[in-house]
C-alpha positions as CSV (number, residue, x, y, z in Angstrom):
1,M,-36.2,51.2,-45.8
2,V,-32.4,51.5,-46.1
3,T,-32.2,51.7,-42.3
4,A,-34.2,48.5,-42.0
5,V,-32.0,46.7,-44.5
6,S,-28.8,47.9,-42.8
7,G,-30.1,46.7,-39.4
8,F,-31.0,43.3,-40.9
9,Q,-27.5,43.0,-42.5
10,R,-25.9,43.9,-39.1
11,H,-28.0,41.2,-37.4
12,V,-26.9,38.7,-40.1
13,S,-23.3,39.7,-39.8
14,L,-23.4,39.3,-36.0
15,S,-25.0,35.8,-36.2
16,M,-22.6,34.7,-38.9
17,N,-19.6,35.7,-36.7
18,L,-20.9,33.4,-34.0
19,L,-20.9,30.5,-36.4
20,L,-17.1,30.7,-37.1
21,A,-14.2,30.4,-34.6
22,H,-11.7,33.3,-34.6
23,D,-9.3,31.4,-37.0
24,E,-11.8,29.7,-39.2
25,V,-12.4,30.7,-42.9
26,V,-14.7,30.0,-45.8
27,I,-13.1,29.1,-49.2
28,I,-14.8,29.8,-52.5
29,V,-13.3,27.5,-55.2
30,D,-14.3,28.5,-58.7
31,D,-12.3,29.1,-61.9
32,D,-14.7,31.9,-63.0
33,A,-13.5,35.2,-61.4
34,A,-16.8,36.9,-62.3
35,V,-18.6,34.5,-60.0
36,R,-15.9,34.1,-57.3
37,E,-14.9,37.7,-56.6
38,P,-18.3,39.3,-56.1
39,L,-19.5,36.4,-54.0
40,C,-16.3,36.7,-51.8
41,L,-16.9,40.5,-51.3
42,F,-20.6,39.8,-50.4
43,L,-19.8,37.1,-47.8
44,Q,-17.1,39.3,-46.3
45,E,-19.6,42.1,-45.9
46,Q,-21.7,39.6,-43.9
47,G,-18.9,39.2,-41.4
48,L,-17.3,36.0,-42.7
49,A,-13.6,35.4,-43.2
50,V,-13.4,34.4,-46.9
51,I,-10.5,33.4,-49.1
52,E,-10.5,32.4,-52.8
53,A,-9.1,29.5,-54.9
54,D,-9.3,29.1,-58.7
55,S,-8.3,25.5,-58.9
56,A,-8.3,22.1,-57.1
57,G,-4.5,22.3,-56.7
58,E,-4.7,25.7,-55.0
59,L,-7.5,24.3,-52.7
60,M,-5.4,21.3,-51.7
61,H,-2.5,23.6,-50.9
62,I,-4.6,25.8,-48.7
63,L,-6.4,23.1,-46.7
64,P,-3.4,21.9,-44.6
65,T,-2.4,25.5,-43.7
66,R,-5.7,27.1,-42.7
67,N,-8.6,26.1,-40.5
68,V,-11.3,25.8,-43.1
69,A,-14.9,25.7,-41.9
70,L,-16.8,25.6,-45.2
71,I,-15.9,25.1,-48.9
72,L,-18.0,26.4,-51.7
73,L,-16.8,24.0,-54.4
74,D,-17.4,24.2,-58.1
75,I,-17.9,20.9,-59.8
76,G,-16.2,21.9,-63.0
77,L,-12.6,22.9,-62.2
78,P,-9.9,23.1,-64.9
79,D,-7.5,20.7,-63.2
80,S,-9.9,18.3,-61.5
81,D,-13.5,17.2,-61.3
82,G,-15.0,18.6,-58.1
83,L,-17.2,15.5,-57.7
84,S,-14.2,13.2,-57.7
85,L,-12.3,15.6,-55.4
86,L,-15.2,15.4,-52.9
87,P,-14.4,12.0,-51.2
88,T,-10.7,13.0,-50.6
89,I,-11.7,16.2,-48.8
90,V,-14.4,14.4,-46.7
91,E,-11.9,11.7,-45.7
92,N,-9.0,14.0,-44.8
93,Y,-11.0,17.0,-43.4
94,P,-14.2,15.5,-41.8
95,D,-14.9,18.7,-39.8
96,T,-15.1,20.8,-43.0
97,S,-18.5,21.4,-44.5
98,I,-18.9,21.4,-48.3
99,V,-21.5,23.1,-50.6
100,M,-21.3,22.0,-54.2
101,L,-21.8,24.6,-57.1
102,T,-22.7,23.5,-60.6
103,G,-24.0,25.2,-63.7
104,V,-26.2,22.2,-64.6
105,A,-29.5,21.6,-62.7
106,D,-29.4,17.8,-62.6
107,L,-31.1,15.8,-59.8
108,Q,-28.8,12.8,-60.2
109,V,-25.7,15.0,-59.9
110,A,-27.2,16.6,-56.8
111,L,-27.9,13.2,-55.2
112,E,-24.4,12.0,-56.1
113,C,-22.9,15.0,-54.4
114,I,-24.9,14.4,-51.2
115,R,-24.0,10.7,-51.3
116,K,-20.3,11.4,-51.5
117,G,-20.4,13.7,-48.4
118,A,-21.5,17.2,-49.5
119,D,-23.7,19.1,-47.1
120,D,-25.7,20.9,-49.8
121,Y,-26.0,21.6,-53.5
122,L,-26.5,24.9,-55.5
123,T,-27.1,25.5,-59.2
124,K,-25.4,28.6,-60.8
125,P,-26.4,31.3,-61.3
126,A,-27.8,31.7,-57.8
127,E,-28.7,34.9,-55.9
128,F,-26.3,35.9,-53.3
129,N,-29.0,35.9,-50.6
130,E,-29.9,32.3,-51.5
131,I,-26.2,31.4,-51.2
132,L,-26.0,33.3,-47.9
133,F,-29.0,31.3,-46.6
134,V,-27.4,28.0,-47.6
135,V,-24.0,29.1,-46.1
136,R,-25.7,30.1,-42.8
137,K,-27.7,26.9,-42.5
138,T,-24.7,24.8,-43.3
139,L,-22.6,26.5,-40.7
140,E,-25.4,26.3,-38.2
141,K,-25.6,22.6,-38.9
142,R,-21.9,22.3,-38.4
143,R,-22.0,24.2,-35.2
144,L,-24.8,22.0,-33.9
145,I,-22.7,18.9,-34.7
146,F,-19.7,20.4,-32.8
147,E,-21.9,21.3,-29.8
148,N,-23.6,17.9,-29.8
149,R,-20.1,16.2,-29.9
150,K,-19.0,18.4,-27.0
151,Y,-22.2,17.6,-25.1
152,Q,-21.6,13.9,-25.8
153,E,-18.1,14.2,-24.5
154,D,-19.3,16.0,-21.4
155,L,-21.9,13.2,-20.8
156,E,-19.2,10.6,-21.2
157,K,-16.9,12.4,-18.7
158,A,-19.8,12.8,-16.2
159,H,-20.6,9.1,-16.6
160,F,-16.9,8.2,-16.1
161,R,-16.7,10.4,-12.9
162,I,-19.9,8.8,-11.5
163,N,-18.5,5.3,-12.3
164,M,-15.1,6.2,-10.8
165,L,-16.7,7.5,-7.6
166,H,-18.7,4.3,-7.4
167,Q,-15.5,2.2,-7.8
168,L,-13.9,4.3,-5.1
169,S,-16.9,3.8,-2.8
170,V,-16.7,0.1,-3.3
171,K,-13.0,0.1,-2.4
172,M,-13.5,2.2,0.7
173,N,-16.4,0.2,2.0
174,T,-14.4,-3.1,1.8
175,A,-14.2,-4.4,5.3
176,Y,-10.6,-5.6,5.1
177,L,-9.0,-2.3,4.3
178,S,-5.3,-2.4,5.0
179,T,-2.6,0.3,4.8
180,V,-1.6,-0.9,1.3
181,E,-5.2,-0.7,0.1
182,L,-5.5,2.7,1.6
183,D,-2.5,3.8,-0.5
184,E,-4.1,2.4,-3.5
185,I,-7.3,4.4,-2.9
186,L,-5.3,7.6,-2.3
187,R,-3.4,6.9,-5.5
188,A,-6.7,6.4,-7.4
189,V,-7.9,9.8,-6.0
190,L,-4.7,11.5,-7.1
191,V,-5.0,9.9,-10.6
192,G,-8.6,10.9,-10.8
193,I,-7.6,14.5,-10.0
194,T,-5.0,14.6,-12.8
195,A,-6.4,12.2,-15.4
196,A,-7.8,13.6,-18.7
197,E,-11.0,11.6,-18.0
198,G,-11.1,13.1,-14.5
199,L,-10.6,16.6,-13.2
200,R,-7.6,17.3,-15.5
201,F,-5.4,19.0,-13.0
202,N,-1.7,18.8,-14.0
203,R,-0.4,17.8,-10.6
204,A,-1.7,16.7,-7.2
205,F,0.0,16.4,-3.8
206,L,-1.1,14.6,-0.7
207,A,0.1,15.8,2.8
208,M,-1.0,13.9,6.0
209,F,-0.6,14.6,9.7
210,D,1.6,12.2,11.7
211,D,0.2,9.9,14.3
212,K,0.5,12.5,17.1
213,N,-0.9,15.3,14.9
214,T,2.2,17.4,15.5
215,F,3.4,17.8,11.9
216,L,1.9,17.9,8.4
217,N,4.1,15.8,6.2
218,G,4.1,15.2,2.4
219,R,3.1,11.7,1.6
220,M,2.7,11.1,-2.1
221,A,2.3,13.1,-5.4
222,I,1.5,12.6,-9.0
223,G,2.3,14.7,-12.1
224,P,5.2,15.6,-14.4
225,D,8.5,16.5,-12.7
226,Q,9.1,19.3,-15.3
227,R,6.9,21.1,-17.7
228,A,8.8,19.6,-20.6
229,D,8.0,16.1,-19.4
230,A,4.2,16.6,-19.6
231,Q,3.7,16.4,-23.3
232,H,5.8,13.1,-23.5
233,I,3.7,11.6,-20.6
234,W,0.4,12.6,-22.1
235,K,1.4,11.4,-25.6
236,E,2.4,8.0,-24.1
237,I,-0.9,7.7,-22.3
238,K,-2.8,8.6,-25.5
239,E,-0.8,6.2,-27.7
240,K,-1.2,3.3,-25.2
241,R,-4.9,4.2,-24.8
242,L,-4.6,3.8,-21.1
243,N,-7.9,4.3,-19.1
244,F,-8.1,5.6,-15.6
245,F,-7.6,2.2,-13.9
246,D,-4.6,1.4,-16.2
247,I,-3.0,4.6,-15.2
248,V,-3.5,3.8,-11.5
249,Q,-1.7,0.5,-11.9
250,N,1.1,1.9,-14.2
251,L,1.8,4.8,-11.9
252,K,1.9,2.7,-8.7
253,K,5.7,2.5,-8.8
254,S,6.4,6.1,-9.9
255,I,4.2,7.5,-7.1
256,N,6.0,5.5,-4.5
257,D,9.4,6.1,-6.1
258,E,11.3,8.5,-3.7
259,Y,13.8,9.3,-6.4
260,T,11.5,11.2,-8.8
261,E,11.5,14.9,-8.5
262,I,7.9,15.3,-7.7
263,N,8.2,12.8,-4.8
264,R,11.3,14.6,-3.5
265,T,9.2,17.8,-3.6
266,V,6.3,16.4,-1.6
267,K,8.7,14.7,0.9
268,R,10.2,18.2,1.6
269,L,6.8,19.4,2.7
270,H,6.9,19.6,6.6
271,V,4.7,22.0,8.5
272,D,4.3,22.3,12.2
273,A,0.6,21.7,13.2
274,A,0.8,24.7,15.6
275,D,1.7,27.1,12.8
276,T,-1.8,28.7,12.3
277,S,-0.4,31.2,9.8
278,S,0.1,28.4,7.2
279,I,-2.7,28.1,4.7
280,L,-2.3,24.3,4.8
281,I,-2.8,24.1,8.5
282,K,-5.8,26.6,8.3
283,S,-7.4,24.5,5.5
284,A,-7.0,21.3,7.5
285,H,-8.1,22.6,10.9
286,E,-10.8,24.9,9.7
287,R,-12.1,22.4,7.2
288,R,-12.2,24.9,4.3
289,S,-11.0,24.8,0.7
290,I,-8.5,27.5,-0.2
291,K,-7.8,28.8,-3.8
292,V,-4.5,30.6,-4.4
293,F,-4.2,32.6,-7.6
294,K,-2.2,35.5,-9.1
295,E,-4.1,38.8,-9.3
296,N,-3.2,41.3,-12.1
297,G,0.1,39.5,-12.6
298,S,1.3,40.6,-9.1
299,V,3.8,38.4,-7.3
300,P,2.1,38.6,-3.8
301,V,-0.6,35.9,-4.1
302,P,-3.9,36.5,-2.4
303,V,-6.1,33.7,-1.3
304,E,-9.8,33.1,-1.9
305,R,-11.4,30.9,0.8
306,R,-14.8,29.2,0.4
307,V,-17.1,27.9,3.1
308,R,-17.9,24.3,2.4
309,D,-21.6,24.1,1.9
310,A,-21.9,20.5,3.1
311,R,-20.5,21.5,6.5
312,E,-22.0,25.0,7.0
313,G,-25.5,24.4,5.8
314,Y,-25.8,26.7,2.7
315,S,-24.2,27.1,-0.7
316,T,-21.3,29.4,-1.4
317,P,-21.7,32.3,-2.2
318,D,-25.0,32.8,-0.3
319,V,-27.0,35.8,1.0
320,L,-25.0,38.1,3.3
321,E,-27.6,37.8,6.0
322,K,-26.6,34.2,6.6
323,R,-22.9,35.0,7.0
324,T,-21.5,35.3,10.5
325,H,-18.6,37.7,11.3
326,K,-16.2,34.7,11.3
327,E,-17.4,33.6,7.8
328,K,-16.9,37.1,6.4
329,E,-13.4,37.1,7.7
330,A,-12.9,33.7,6.0
331,Q,-13.4,35.5,2.7
332,E,-10.6,38.0,3.2
333,P,-7.3,37.4,1.4
334,L,-4.5,35.8,3.4
335,P,-0.8,35.9,2.8
336,V,0.7,32.9,1.1
337,P,4.2,31.7,2.4
338,T,6.8,32.2,-0.3
339,D,8.5,29.0,0.7
340,L,5.4,27.1,-0.3
341,I,5.3,28.8,-3.7
342,T,9.0,28.1,-4.1
343,L,8.5,24.4,-3.2
344,L,5.6,23.9,-5.6
345,G,7.1,26.1,-8.3
346,E,3.6,27.4,-9.1
347,E,1.7,30.5,-7.9
348,S,-1.8,29.2,-8.6
349,F,-3.2,26.2,-6.8
350,V,-6.0,24.9,-4.6
351,V,-5.9,23.3,-1.1
352,V,-8.7,21.0,-0.1
353,P,-8.9,19.4,3.4
354,L,-9.1,15.8,4.4
355,F,-10.9,15.1,7.7
356,S,-13.2,13.0,9.7
357,P,-15.8,14.2,12.2
358,S,-13.3,13.8,15.0
359,R,-10.0,15.1,13.6
360,P,-8.2,16.4,10.5
361,F,-6.1,14.0,8.3
362,G,-4.3,16.4,6.0
363,V,-4.8,18.2,2.7
364,I,-4.7,17.7,-1.1
365,I,-2.9,20.4,-3.2
366,A,-3.7,20.5,-6.9
367,D,-2.5,22.9,-9.7
368,N,-2.2,23.3,-13.4
369,F,1.6,23.4,-13.4
370,V,1.9,22.9,-17.2
371,T,-1.1,24.4,-18.9
372,H,-1.6,27.3,-16.5
373,E,-5.4,27.0,-17.1
374,P,-7.5,28.9,-14.5
375,I,-9.0,26.8,-11.7
376,T,-12.8,27.3,-11.7
377,D,-15.2,26.9,-8.8
378,G,-16.5,23.8,-10.6
379,H,-13.1,22.2,-10.5
380,L,-12.8,23.1,-6.8
381,S,-16.2,21.5,-6.0
382,A,-15.3,18.3,-7.9
383,L,-11.9,18.2,-6.1
384,E,-13.8,18.5,-2.7
385,L,-15.8,15.5,-3.7
386,F,-12.6,13.5,-4.3
387,A,-11.3,14.7,-1.0
388,S,-14.4,13.5,0.7
389,Q,-13.9,10.0,-0.8
390,A,-10.3,10.0,0.4
391,S,-11.3,11.1,3.9
392,L,-13.8,8.3,4.1
393,A,-11.2,5.8,3.0
394,I,-8.7,7.1,5.7
395,E,-11.4,6.9,8.4
396,H,-12.3,3.3,7.4
397,S,-8.6,2.4,7.5
398,H,-8.1,3.8,10.9
399,L,-11.2,2.1,12.2
400,Y,-10.0,-1.2,10.8
401,S,-6.5,-0.7,12.2
402,D,-8.0,0.1,15.7
403,M,-10.2,-3.0,15.4
404,Q,-7.2,-5.2,14.6
405,K,-5.3,-3.8,17.5
406,K,-8.2,-4.5,19.9
407,I,-8.5,-8.0,18.5
408,E,-4.8,-8.6,19.0
409,E,-5.0,-7.2,22.6
410,L,-7.9,-9.5,23.4
411,E,-6.1,-12.5,21.9
412,N,-3.0,-11.7,24.0
413,L,-5.1,-11.3,27.1
414,N,-6.9,-14.6,26.4
415,N,-3.5,-16.4,25.8
416,E,-2.2,-14.9,29.1
417,L,-5.3,-16.1,30.9
418,D,-4.8,-19.6,29.5
419,K,-1.1,-19.6,30.5
420,N,-2.0,-18.5,34.0
421,K,-4.7,-21.1,34.2
422,D,-2.2,-23.8,33.1
423,M,0.4,-22.5,35.5
424,L,-2.1,-22.6,38.4
425,V,-3.1,-26.2,37.5
426,E,0.5,-27.2,37.2
427,A,1.4,-25.5,40.5
428,E,-1.4,-27.4,42.2
429,R,-0.3,-30.7,40.6
430,Y,3.3,-30.2,41.6
431,A,2.2,-29.2,45.1
432,A,0.3,-32.4,45.5
433,L,3.2,-34.4,44.1
434,G,5.6,-32.7,46.3
435,H,3.5,-33.3,49.4
436,M,3.2,-37.0,48.5
437,A,6.8,-37.3,47.6
438,A,8.0,-35.7,50.8
439,Q,5.9,-38.2,52.8
440,L,7.3,-41.1,50.8
441,V,10.8,-40.0,51.2
442,H,10.4,-39.5,55.0
443,A,8.6,-42.9,55.3
444,I,10.9,-44.9,53.1
445,R,14.4,-43.4,53.4
446,N,15.2,-44.6,56.9
447,P,14.1,-48.2,56.4
448,V,15.9,-48.4,53.0
449,T,19.0,-47.0,54.6
450,S,18.8,-49.4,57.4
451,I,18.4,-52.4,55.1
452,G,21.3,-51.3,53.0
453,G,23.5,-50.8,55.9
454,V,22.7,-54.2,57.5
455,A,23.3,-55.9,54.1
456,R,26.7,-54.3,53.8
457,I,27.6,-55.3,57.4
458,L,26.5,-58.9,56.9
459,S,28.4,-59.2,53.6
460,K,31.6,-58.3,55.4
461,K,31.0,-60.8,58.2
462,N,29.7,-63.6,56.0
463,S,32.1,-66.1,54.4
464,D,29.6,-68.1,52.4
465,P,29.9,-67.1,48.7
466,E,26.3,-67.8,47.9
467,W,25.0,-65.7,50.8
468,T,27.5,-63.0,49.8
469,K,26.0,-62.8,46.4
470,Y,22.5,-62.3,47.8
471,L,23.7,-59.7,50.2
472,Q,25.5,-57.8,47.4
473,V,22.2,-57.8,45.4
474,M,20.4,-56.3,48.4
475,G,23.1,-53.7,48.8
476,K,23.0,-52.8,45.1
477,E,19.2,-52.5,45.0
478,T,19.0,-50.4,48.2
479,A,21.6,-48.1,46.7
480,R,19.4,-47.7,43.6
481,L,16.4,-47.0,45.9
482,E,18.5,-44.4,47.8
483,S,19.4,-42.7,44.4
484,I,15.7,-42.6,43.4
485,L,14.7,-41.2,46.7
486,E,17.5,-38.6,46.3
487,D,16.1,-37.6,42.9
488,L,12.6,-37.4,44.3
489,F,13.8,-35.4,47.2
490,D,15.7,-33.0,44.9
491,F,12.5,-32.6,42.8
492,V,10.2,-31.6,45.7
493,T,12.9,-29.4,47.3
494,E,13.1,-25.8,46.2
495,T,16.3,-25.5,44.1
496,K,18.7,-22.8,45.1
497,F,21.2,-21.6,42.5
498,N,24.7,-20.6,43.5
499,K,26.0,-19.2,40.2
500,E,29.5,-18.2,39.6
501,R,31.7,-17.6,36.5
502,A,33.1,-21.0,35.4
503,N,34.5,-22.6,32.2
504,I,31.8,-25.1,31.3
505,L,34.0,-27.2,29.0
506,P,35.9,-28.9,31.8
507,L,32.7,-29.4,33.7
508,I,31.2,-31.3,30.8
509,E,34.4,-33.4,30.4
510,R,34.5,-34.3,34.1
511,T,30.9,-35.3,34.1
512,V,31.4,-37.6,31.1
513,M,34.2,-39.3,33.0
514,L,31.6,-40.4,35.6
515,V,29.8,-42.6,33.0
516,Q,32.8,-43.6,31.0
517,N,32.9,-47.2,32.4
518,T,29.2,-47.6,31.6
519,M,29.7,-46.5,28.0
520,N,32.6,-48.8,27.6
521,K,30.6,-51.8,28.9
522,Q,27.8,-50.9,26.4
523,S,30.2,-50.4,23.5
524,I,29.2,-46.7,23.2
525,V,31.7,-44.4,21.4
526,W,31.7,-40.8,22.4
527,E,33.3,-37.6,21.0
528,F,33.6,-33.9,21.9
529,D,33.1,-31.0,19.5
530,F,34.0,-28.0,21.5
531,P,35.3,-24.5,20.7
532,E,39.1,-24.2,20.8
533,H,39.0,-21.4,23.5
534,D,37.6,-21.5,27.0
535,L,33.9,-20.8,27.4
536,F,32.9,-19.1,30.6
537,L,29.3,-18.8,31.8
538,E,27.5,-17.8,35.0
539,V,26.4,-21.3,36.3
540,D,25.8,-23.3,39.4
541,Q,28.5,-25.8,38.8
542,Y,26.9,-28.6,40.9
543,L,23.5,-28.3,39.2
544,F,25.1,-27.8,35.8
545,R,27.0,-31.1,36.1
546,K,23.9,-32.8,37.4
547,M,21.9,-31.5,34.4
548,V,24.6,-32.9,32.0
549,L,24.7,-36.2,33.9
550,H,21.0,-36.7,33.5
551,L,21.2,-36.0,29.8
552,L,24.1,-38.5,29.5
553,K,22.3,-41.2,31.4
554,N,19.2,-40.6,29.2
555,A,21.3,-41.1,26.0
556,I,23.2,-44.1,27.4
557,D,19.9,-45.8,28.5
558,A,18.7,-45.4,24.9
559,M,21.7,-47.2,23.4
560,T,21.7,-50.6,25.2
561,D,23.2,-52.3,22.2
562,G,25.9,-49.8,21.6
563,G,26.1,-46.6,19.5
564,K,27.7,-43.2,19.3
565,L,27.3,-40.2,21.5
566,A,28.3,-36.7,20.4
567,I,28.6,-33.8,22.8
568,I,28.7,-30.5,20.8
569,V,29.1,-26.9,22.1
570,R,28.4,-24.0,19.8
571,E,28.5,-20.2,20.3
572,E,26.1,-17.6,18.9
573,P,25.9,-13.9,19.7
574,G,24.4,-13.9,23.3
575,K,23.8,-17.6,23.4
576,V,25.6,-21.0,23.9
577,H,24.1,-24.2,22.6
578,I,25.0,-27.6,24.3
579,S,23.8,-30.6,22.2
580,L,23.9,-34.3,23.0
581,L,23.2,-36.5,20.0
582,D,22.7,-40.3,20.4
583,T,22.0,-43.1,17.9
584,G,19.2,-44.7,19.9
585,P,15.6,-45.4,18.8
586,G,14.4,-41.9,19.6
587,I,10.9,-41.1,21.0
588,T,7.6,-41.9,19.4
589,D,5.2,-39.0,18.5
590,V,2.8,-40.2,21.2
591,D,5.4,-39.9,24.0
592,F,7.2,-36.8,22.7
593,E,5.1,-34.2,24.5
594,K,5.2,-36.2,27.7
595,A,8.9,-36.8,27.8
596,K,9.7,-33.9,30.2
597,T,6.6,-34.6,32.4
598,P,7.6,-35.8,36.0
599,F,7.3,-39.5,36.7
600,F,6.8,-40.3,33.0
601,T,9.1,-43.0,31.6
602,T,9.2,-45.7,28.9
603,K,12.0,-47.6,30.6
604,M,11.5,-50.8,32.6
605,Y,13.0,-49.0,35.6
606,G,13.6,-45.4,36.7
607,T,11.5,-42.6,38.1
608,G,11.1,-40.4,35.0
609,M,12.5,-37.5,37.0
610,G,15.7,-36.9,34.9
611,L,14.4,-34.7,32.1
612,S,12.1,-32.8,34.5
613,M,15.2,-32.0,36.6
614,V,17.1,-30.9,33.5
615,E,14.3,-28.6,32.5
616,R,14.2,-27.1,36.0
617,V,18.0,-26.5,36.1
618,V,17.9,-24.9,32.6
619,E,15.0,-22.6,33.5
620,G,16.9,-21.6,36.6
621,H,19.8,-20.5,34.4
622,H,17.3,-18.5,32.2
623,G,17.8,-20.9,29.3
624,H,15.8,-23.2,27.0
625,F,15.7,-27.0,26.7
626,F,14.0,-29.1,24.0
627,L,14.3,-32.5,22.4
628,R,13.9,-33.5,18.8
629,N,14.3,-36.7,16.8
630,R,17.1,-36.9,14.3
631,K,16.4,-37.6,10.7
632,S,19.3,-40.1,10.6
633,G,17.9,-41.8,13.8
634,G,18.3,-41.2,17.5
635,M,17.6,-38.2,19.7
636,E,19.1,-34.8,20.1
637,A,18.9,-32.9,23.4
638,I,19.6,-29.2,23.1
639,V,20.3,-26.8,26.0
640,T,20.5,-23.1,25.2
641,L,22.0,-20.9,27.9
642,P,22.5,-17.1,27.8
643,A,26.1,-16.0,27.3
644,Q,27.7,-13.1,29.2
């Protein structure tokens, strides 16, 4: 019988120990030592850590200093009423259970105790076994509350992770992923790895292969620079009540800040892709997760490698019959480079690959730099899930980038085809015009020359003033026809450029002198705005002066009632700008695009060949020519030529 009781007591003691944490205690508060001391000894024999208090003051002194799981509280204390003390304890120590003790069996008192927050109620004197039963039930109830709370927290975390993965999937499947958006997704993954609501790693590093897959380079990182900074960062996050997505936005600058220590650390990560001894390269190329950890406190760090079940077709670990020789070798420890441990400043971490079906992208490195908590297989599996999301985002970004390049190439090809088509049409048009113009020049030049020559001979032999006037008109008009035919002939004749180094400023001045009388007759004022030094260019002097002459005539013809002409020459690095500004009426929007078209003119007379000739000469000098209306009125003709 004694053996049976002892066995029962041992079972009770064992179960009671499971109801208290290692630092939790039970307090018996009663001013009667005859009740308090025997009960304390009894509960201690049951395996409970029990302390005593004989007053409310002593209880309130103990509560802030000890982790109290249960209070056996007497209602009638000498310095305070236990019933009035009850609300204060419940409010300040909500995780502490309370069983009220009283010498009066009163139902109303019992209900008042329960209403104010007590877990149970006992009437003294009570048998110790009865008290033990109530204590055990109260502690069991308390433990169930804690477990339910933890279970609820785990459910909330699981719900958050599912929601977070959903948000990441939505981002990654957005059709217009750009490089910036890719960085935002990778940042979200790193935050998810380190956030308290996520995987709760202390730090995360991202390393990516370059475009040629020749080097693995550090790209971005997240986490405290030093262990001392961690508490400050976590406290700030808690005080500001930042959720996951708030942290992503708030840490956007710090992650991209090259001057933070953790980003300087990740930027120093540079591994040759051909270095197969590196665990980072092995993880990326062999598509395996690697866990690095200290064993028995030794400095040489072995590596545990896990076969990824999603790629190999079975879970890890699995039955040995399914393992190939290569997979068995994959489980053997590998040496870890000391320079990698030195760089990270941590000897325990995990490496998870990022890859697409066609090629590796890089790796994620995560550790518990601050807390030194062990990294479990569950943490590693969750991290692999994050890595899969990041890999999908990278693949989508590359596909989008390739698509944009193809679209740009097709657009360029289409534009080139359009240009070639326009050039072909223009070439055919000019060929037809040239053929027609050549026939006209050949058919008209000789008769016009003959008529002009005869008119000049007759005017010299004639003495009648009236006939002389008519003959002079004939000579003048035939001279104009000869000039038009010369322009037409120049247009249809292939222009040959004889370039030489020449100072263009005197060339412009001498050309202006050719039209000086015309400008004086039309009351046109002109001015030069040239550099003070000589300006030498490689030009065909004859064609250059002809180009300037056409521009001058075009400006003079626009100012029949007088005006002002400014010739301006300006230098820029590698360029020279020649501008002619007049105060004429300008060109209407309808005629603007046709202004340089051959044979187009708005004048009562003229061939419309002048500006076409200008453009041909400018292009022959590898320059650019364009017109624009001035805001103050008039036209500006600008010729840009390459400098030496």
